[in-house]
C-alpha positions in Angstrom: 47.7 107.6 -170.5 51.0 105.8 -171.1 52.5 103.4 -168.7 54.8 106.1 -167.5 52.0 108.3 -166.3 50.0 105.7 -164.7 53.0 104.9 -162.8 53.1 108.5 -161.9 49.6 108.3 -160.9 50.0 105.1 -158.8 53.3 107.3 -157.0 50.7 109.6 -155.8 48.4 107.5 -154.6 51.6 106.2 -152.4 52.4 109.3 -151.3 48.6 110.5 -150.2 48.9 106.9 -148.5 52.1 107.9 -146.8 50.8 111.0 -145.7 48.0 110.1 -144.1 45.7 111.9 -146.9 42.7 110.8 -148.2 42.4 110.3 -151.7 39.7 109.1 -154.0 40.8 106.1 -156.3 40.4 108.0 -159.3 42.7 111.1 -158.8 42.6 113.7 -161.2 45.6 114.5 -163.6 45.8 118.0 -164.1 49.2 117.9 -166.3 51.0 115.1 -167.8 54.6 116.3 -169.0 58.0 116.3 -167.7 56.3 115.8 -164.8 52.9 114.5 -163.6 50.3 116.4 -161.6 48.2 114.7 -159.8 45.2 116.5 -157.5 44.5 114.3 -154.9 40.9 114.7 -154.4 39.1 115.4 -151.8 42.4 116.2 -150.3 43.3 120.1 -151.1 46.7 118.6 -152.4 48.6 118.0 -155.9 51.5 115.3 -155.9 54.0 116.3 -158.3 56.0 113.0 -159.4 59.0 113.4 -161.5 59.1 111.4 -165.1 61.0 112.4 -167.6 62.2 115.0 -165.4 63.7 112.5 -163.7 65.9 110.9 -166.8 67.4 114.3 -167.8 67.5 115.9 -164.5 69.9 114.1 -161.8 69.5 113.5 -158.9 65.9 114.2 -159.6 65.6 115.0 -155.8 67.8 117.8 -156.0 66.1 119.7 -158.8 62.7 119.2 -156.8 64.3 120.3 -153.6 65.4 123.7 -155.4 61.6 123.8 -156.5 60.6 123.7 -152.7 63.3 126.1 -151.5 62.2 128.5 -154.4 58.2 128.4 -153.5 59.4 128.7 -149.1 61.3 131.7 -150.2 58.3 133.3 -152.5 56.0 132.5 -150.1 57.6 134.2 -147.5 58.5 137.4 -149.3 54.3 137.2 -150.4 53.5 139.7 -147.7 56.0 142.2 -148.9 54.7 141.9 -152.4 51.3 142.6 -151.6 52.3 145.8 -149.5 54.1 146.7 -152.9 50.8 146.6 -154.7 51.3 143.5 -156.3 50.1 139.8 -155.5 52.6 136.9 -155.4 50.5 133.7 -155.0 52.4 130.6 -154.2 51.5 127.5 -153.1 53.4 126.1 -150.4 54.9 122.8 -150.0 53.1 120.1 -147.7 56.6 118.2 -147.5 59.8 119.6 -146.4 61.8 117.9 -149.1 61.0 115.5 -151.9 60.3 111.9 -151.2 60.3 108.8 -152.9 56.9 107.9 -153.4 56.6 104.2 -151.5 55.3 102.6 -154.9 59.0 102.7 -156.2 62.4 103.4 -155.4 63.0 105.3 -158.6 60.0 107.9 -158.3 60.1 110.8 -156.6 57.6 113.3 -155.7 56.6 116.4 -153.6 53.2 117.8 -152.4 51.4 120.8 -152.6 48.9 122.8 -151.3 46.1 123.6 -153.4 45.5 127.4 -152.6 41.9 128.3 -151.6 39.9 131.1 -153.0 
């Protein structure tokens, strides 16, 4: 794991503390690309921390807010989708807007509920 990813994990841990979520000292990194996705076990929450996305899509908060809006729309449409015969599984956000992680003013993160089976 490179330094940028380690900082993203630290940011995810800061987000979990800021939100009062229980999280182990060794959360699970489930994706490490333009964003780092960190499963904040044992809480059923994944933090999405903007890493290289923040370098090319400025301001990162605006791009992450778009994702929140789209997920909210799709989650609201989900019952309609089921009536139409298809299922639209959408994870919903635990945050209303992207927020600074607390560990760095230049890091932005969103948090998402892990869908339970």
